[in-house]
C-alpha positions in Angstrom: 174.4 71.8 43.7 174.0 70.2 47.1 171.7 67.4 48.2 170.6 68.2 51.7 168.0 67.0 54.3 165.9 69.7 55.8 164.2 68.8 59.1 161.2 70.9 60.3 158.4 70.6 62.8 154.9 70.8 61.4 153.5 74.3 61.6 156.9 76.0 62.5 158.3 79.1 60.8 161.6 78.7 59.0 163.8 81.3 57.2 166.4 80.5 54.7 168.9 83.3 54.1 170.8 82.1 51.0 173.8 83.7 49.4 174.7 82.9 45.8 178.2 83.3 44.3 179.9 82.5 41.1 183.7 82.1 41.1 183.7 83.6 44.6 181.9 86.8 43.5 178.3 87.5 44.5 175.8 86.5 41.8 173.7 89.5 40.7 170.2 88.3 41.2 168.4 91.3 39.7 165.2 90.1 38.0 165.6 86.6 39.5 163.0 84.6 41.3 163.8 81.9 43.9 161.3 79.0 43.9 160.9 76.4 46.6 158.9 73.3 45.9 158.2 70.3 48.1 156.2 67.2 46.9 155.5 63.7 48.0 157.3 62.4 44.8 159.4 63.9 42.0 156.8 62.4 39.6 154.0 64.7 41.1 153.0 67.8 39.1 153.7 71.1 40.7 150.0 71.6 41.3 150.2 68.6 43.6 153.0 70.1 45.7 152.6 70.3 49.5 154.6 73.6 49.5 155.1 76.1 46.7 156.9 79.3 47.5 158.3 81.9 45.0 160.3 84.9 46.1 161.3 87.8 43.9 164.8 89.0 44.8 164.3 92.7 45.6 166.5 93.5 48.6 170.1 94.1 47.5 170.0 91.6 44.6 173.5 92.6 43.5 174.9 91.0 46.7 173.5 87.6 45.7 171.4 87.3 48.9 167.8 86.2 49.1 165.5 85.5 52.0 163.0 82.7 51.7 160.5 82.5 54.5 158.3 79.5 55.2 155.4 80.6 57.3 153.6 78.4 59.8 150.8 77.9 57.3 153.3 76.7 54.7 154.7 73.9 57.0 151.4 72.9 58.4 151.3 69.7 56.4 151.1 66.0 57.1 154.2 64.8 58.9 156.3 62.6 56.6 159.2 62.7 54.2 159.0 64.8 51.0 161.4 65.7 48.2 162.2 69.4 47.6 164.3 71.7 45.5 165.3 75.3 45.2 165.5 76.8 41.7 166.8 80.2 40.7 165.0 81.5 37.6 166.6 84.4 35.8 164.9 87.3 34.0 164.7 85.3 30.8 162.8 82.4 32.5 165.8 80.0 32.6 165.8 77.8 35.7 168.8 76.5 37.6 168.3 74.0 40.4 170.7 75.1 43.1 169.7 72.7 45.9 167.6 69.6 46.4 167.0 66.8 48.8 164.7 65.4 51.4 162.3 67.4 53.6 161.4 65.7 56.8 158.3 67.1 58.6 158.0 65.9 62.2 154.7 66.0 64.2 154.5 68.8 66.6 153.3 68.5 70.2 151.7 71.9 70.7 148.8 72.6 68.3 147.2 75.6 69.9 148.0 79.2 68.7 148.4 82.3 70.9 146.7 85.3 69.5 148.7 88.6 69.4 152.2 89.1 70.7 154.0 87.0 73.2 155.2 88.8 76.3 
């Protein structure tokens, strides 16, 4: 398990393309869920989290690859420092924390949104 600092700008999109292996072999993630939780403190209940994101592993789970996408709405939180973790939960409901650390949300400059596609 690694302890990593993630730095994001408030309101920005971020994708995490994660690959899980065991003894150098892709971990079969069939029936797994990847959970991402960010909170002000580890003592906070999950219902107090600033970001909660669960992803069912459905695309090529046998390759051990999962894509977690944080949308702009997910990261549109008060700038500051938070704690986070990624947990893999198997089909039997057994969680394993695979990464944790500090999430730093920086204030953005641009706060307006352009409707539709950018050209």
